[in-house]
N, C-alpha and C positions, 0 to 999 in steps of 0.2 A: 219470793226470795231466790228461787231457782233462776228466774229471768235476770235478776240483778247480778247474780253471781256469774251468769253466762256472759253478760255484756260488760264485765269489768275491764277497765283500760289496763291491760297487762303491761304495756310499754312503760307507763308511769310507775307501776308497781315494781318492775324490774330495775328501772333507773334508781329508785329509792334504795333498793336492796344493794345495788352495785356501789353506791356512794357509801353506804354503811359498811359494805364488805371491805372496801379499800381504805376506809377511815380517813377520807380526804379532809374532813372538817376537824379531825382530832389532832392534826399536826401542823406545824408551821413550816410550810414548804418554801418560804423565802430563804431558809437556811439549807445548805447543801447536806447530803446524807453524811452521817457520822461526823457532824461538825465538832471541831476541837480535836479530832483524832488524826490519823494519817491521811494522806492524799487519797481521794477516791479515784480509782482507775476507770477511765472511760475509753472503751475500745471504739474504733472507727473503721468502717469499710465503705467503699464507694463503688458504684457502678456507673460508668460514663455512658450516657444514652446517645449523645451526639456532640460533635465538635462543630459548632455552627459556622464560625467565620474567623479568619485571621486578617487583621488590618495592619498593613505596613505603615500607613500614614499616621494612625493613632497609636501604633505599637501596643496593641491589645488583642485579646482573643475572647470568644464567647463560647461557653460550654454549658450543656445541660446534663445534670447528673442526679443520681439517687444517693443522698447522704444519709447514712445510718449510724446511730450511736448505741452503744451497749454499756450499761452500768447496773449496779445493784443498789436498790433503795429499800431497806427492810421495812420502812414505814408503809410501803405498798403491798407487803406480803399478806396473803389471805389463805384461809384453810380451803383445801380442795381434796376431794376423794379420788378424782380421776387425773389430777395433776395437769390439767389443761390450762392453757393461757387464756387471757381475756383481751380482746382487741377493741380499741376505741379510735375515734377520729380526733380532729384537732381541738374539739371543745374541751376535752379533759386536760390537754396540754397546758392551758392557761391556769389550771388549778394546782398543778404539781411542779416540782423542781425538774428542770431540764438543763443540760449543759449549754453555756452561752458561747458556743463556737461561732466564729465569724471568719470571713475570707480576707486575708491580709492582701493589701494592694488591689482590692476590688474597686471598680468604678461604678458598677451597677449590679444589682442582684435582686431577685424576687422569688418567692415561693408561688408555684402555679396554683391558681384558685378556680379552675374550671373542671367540673361544674361546682365543686366545693374545694376547700383548701386541701391540697395534696399532701396531707400529713397523716401518719399512722402511728399509733401508740399501742404496744403489745406488752402486757404485764403478766408475769409468771407467778405461780403461787409462792415461790421462795423470795420474791422481791426483785428478781431480775427484770430489766426493762429494755425493750427495743423501741427506739424512736427513729422513724424514717420520714424523710421529706424529699420532694422533687423540686430542685432548685435550678435556675438559670443564672449564671454569673458571668459578668464581663470583667476581666482582670488584666492588669498590666503585664506586658512581656517585654523585657529588655532585649531588643534584637540588634544584631551586628550585621550591617549591610556591606561590609568591606568586600565580600565575595559575591554580592548580588549580581545576576540571578543564579549563580552557581553555588548557592549557600545552603547551609543547614541551620535551623533555629531550634533552640531548646527553651521551652517555656514551662512554667510551674504554677500550680494553683496551691496556695498556702492556707492551712487551717490552724486556728489558734483560739484558745479561750481568751475572752476579753477581760474578765474580772479576776479569775482565779489563777494564781501563780502555781508553780510546780509543787508547792507545799500543800496546796488545797486540792488540785485537780491534775491528774496525770493522763494526758492524751497519748494514745499509742495506736498503732495499726493492729487491728484485732488478729489478723492472720499473716502478719508480715507482708511480703510482697504479693501474696495471694489475696490481700484485702482489696486490691484494685482490679475490677472487671471492666471490660470494654465490649461494646457491641461490634461484631465482626463486619457490619455494614457501614461503619464509619468511614467516610471518604471526603476529601476536599478537592476542589478543582485545581488548585495550584500546588498542592503539597502532597507528598507521600508520607503517611504516618509510619515511622520506623519502629518506635517502641514506647511503651508506657512503663513507668516504674515508680516506686515510692521510696521516700527517705524521711527521716525525722531528726530534729536537733533542737537545742535550746536557743531561745531568743531572749536577749537582755534589753531591758528598758531602764534607764538610769533612775527614773522616778518611782517605778513600781516593782521591779525585780525581774526574775527569770520565769519564762513561760515555755511550755512544750509547744513545738510547732511541727506540723505534719506537711509534707510536700507531695503533690501529685505532679510528677515530671513526665513530659512527653517530648520526643524529638521529631522534627519535621524536616523533610528534604524537599526542596522546590523542584517541580517539574520544569525542565529546560526547553521542551519542544515548543511551547507557546512563544517563548522569547526568541527562539531561533527563527520562527516564522514572522514575528512582528518587529523584531529589532535587528538581529544579527544579519539575516539574509538580505533585507532591504539595504542596510548600510554597506554590505559587501557589493551588492549590485551597483550602488551609486559610485563606489570607488572604481569598479571595473568600467562603468560608463564614462568616467572622467578620462580613462586611458584611450578612449576612441579618438580624442583630440589629437593624439600623437600621429595618427594615420591620416588626418585631414590636411589638405594643402595649406601651407603656412600663410598663403596670401588670402585664404578664405577667412577674413577677420570676423565677420558676423557669425559664421557657423561655430568657430572655435570659442569665441567670447560667450555667446549665448549658452553653449553646452557647459562651459565652466561655471557660469553664474547659476544655471539651473541645478547642477549637482551640489553646489555650495548651499543654496537655499533649501534644497531637500534634506541635506544632512542636518542643517539647523533645525528643521521641523521635527526630524526624528529625535534629536537630542532634547528638544523642548517637550515633546510628548512623553518621553520616558521619565524625565524629571518631574513632570506634573503629577504623576501617580506615586511619587516617592516622598518620604519625609525629607525635610531640609537638613540633612546631616552635614557635619563639618569635615568629613573625611571623604576620600575618593573611593568610589565603588568600582567593581570590576567592569561593569557595563560602561561606566564613564571612560575608563581607559580605552576600551575598544572603540567607542563612538568618537572620542576626541582624536585618537590616532587616525581613524578613518577620515575624519574631517580635515586633519592636517594633510593627508594624502590628496584629497580633493582640492584643497586650497593650493597645494604646491603645483598641481597640474595647471592651475590658472596662472600662477607665477611663471611656470615653465614657458607658457606661450608668450607671456609678456617679455621674457628674455629673448625668445626666438624672434619675435616681431621687432624688438629694438635692434638686435644684432643684424637682422636682415636689412633694416633701414640704414644702418651705418655702412654696411657692405655696399649697398646700392649707391649711396652717396659717394663713396670712394671710387667706385667704378665710373660714375658719371664724371667726376673730376678728371679721372684718367683719360676718358674719351675726349673730353674737352682739350686736354693737353696734347694728345696725339690723335688728331682727327683723321689722318690718312694712314693706311697700312700698305703703301706701295712696296713692291718688292717681295711680297709674300706669295710664293708659288701655289698653284692649284687652289685659288681662292675664288669665291663667288661673292658678288657685291649686292647688297640690297639697301634700300632707303627706309629709315625709320625716323619718327620724330623723337624728341628728347625723352618722352615718357613711354617706355615700352616694357613689356614683360617677357619672360623667357618663353612663354607659350607662343607669343607673337613671333619671336625669333625662330622658333622651331617650325612654325607654319610657313614662314617666308624664306626658309633657307634654300629652297630650290630655284629661286629667281636669279637670273644672270644680269650682267651690267646692261645688256641691250634692252632688257625688259624694264629697267628702272628709269625713272625720270632723271635727266642730266642734272648734275650738281649745280650748274650755273642757273638753271631755271628755277631751282628751289633753294634760295640762299638761306632760308630759315630752317631748312632741314639739315640733318646731320647724316653723312654717309658712313655707313658701317660696313666693313669688309669682314666677312665670316670665312675663315680658313676651313676648307673642307678636305677631308682625307681622300686619297686616291682609291675610292671604293668603286666598284662596278655598279652599274645601274641596277642589277638584280639584287645586290646586297643592300642598296639604299631603299629599294621598294619592298620593305618588309611589311608584315601584317600590322593591323591596327593594335593588336594586343602588345606587341613589342614596342610600338611607338608610345602607347599610354604608359607602359612600365618605365620607359626612359624618362618621360616627363615627370612621373611621380618621384623617381630618384633625384632628378634635377631640382624639384621643388621641395625637397625634404632637407631640413637643416640638420646639422650634426647632432645638435642637442636632442631633437626628436628621435633620432636613431638610437642614442644611448638611453633615452627615457623609456623606450619600448621594452627595454630589458631591465633597467634598474628599478622602475616603479613596481612592476609585477613581482620581481624577485624579492624585493624588500618587503612587500606586503605579505607574501607567502611566508617569509621567514618570521615576520611578526606574529602571524596566526599560529605557527608551530609553537612559538614560545608561549603565547597567550593561553592556548588550550592545554598545553602541558603543565602550566603553573596552576591554573584555576580549576581545571576539571578534575 
């Protein structure tokens, strides 16, 4: 008998005593405590373990938290000499009454079950109960992207009883704003968490009535440095690159056209990449304003060269007709004559300006050529023989259209003015 008493299964004996001590089988726990009387108060506090992700495309967030409920159920009271509580796991939860709190506007949620269900139940001798669980929930967050990426977002996680109205169950924050605790190590890659706070109010459903609803509110401010490197800085560089066209010779058609088309296509790629990672909202975002204004500047630089090229062609056509009408410039003093065919450029004229009539082929021998007389000023030989730098600078000035000269000032000045207004309004 001593051996049998020594090898007794104390676990089973203690479990039987516990069920008898709490009198679980003696009551109907499908009914709330104090059924038929006033609403049972259920206090709530939350400890946020992590804020896992924020999705702009799906407009939701994922949060892991410890959710704790406090209430009093006299049916679970038990005598105790030392006034100590009893702690149980999730197996006892299925046998007693617990509040039916759910997350409003949640998309997905689950209770962690590794290695067992992360549920804890603590019962005190006077019937007070602490019910705690570890939950991960993905809930909807209505975001406003009108100031994106210079925006701040406020999201909330809402808790409410599913079946019991405010006449049967009164949800409240157990310690007011102190009921919400957060881990100091919580951080997000794109956002700065500014603050957490709690609120509560009543929610009305036309078919069932009024319910107490608790809110966990948190405010997020987006980090701008990532978007400066990936969006704003490349767009600004493309606009500045399009201005290089104003300093290129107006006759270098392939260079100016290819530069304009390249910057336009690059801006289109940047705009497409930004919009691909954003929800298809029906309003204009702050980044859209910047990118599309930059795109307009790049596009206008292409149109500017089209205007310069067209006006240059019209001007040359008029000069050609004028030369055909007055082929001889006899009587012009201090002139030197050279021969050119009908199609010539100003650079050709500059390079042949030093030839005299004796060096040219007679007009009678080349009837298909046109004789051009260039009037030269009475400069000394020393002043005409300047360095290569001054000669190149003269050619650049001669090959620059008036529209290019004005564009070199108007385009940068306007773009700088736009940036001043943009960053003062949205930052």
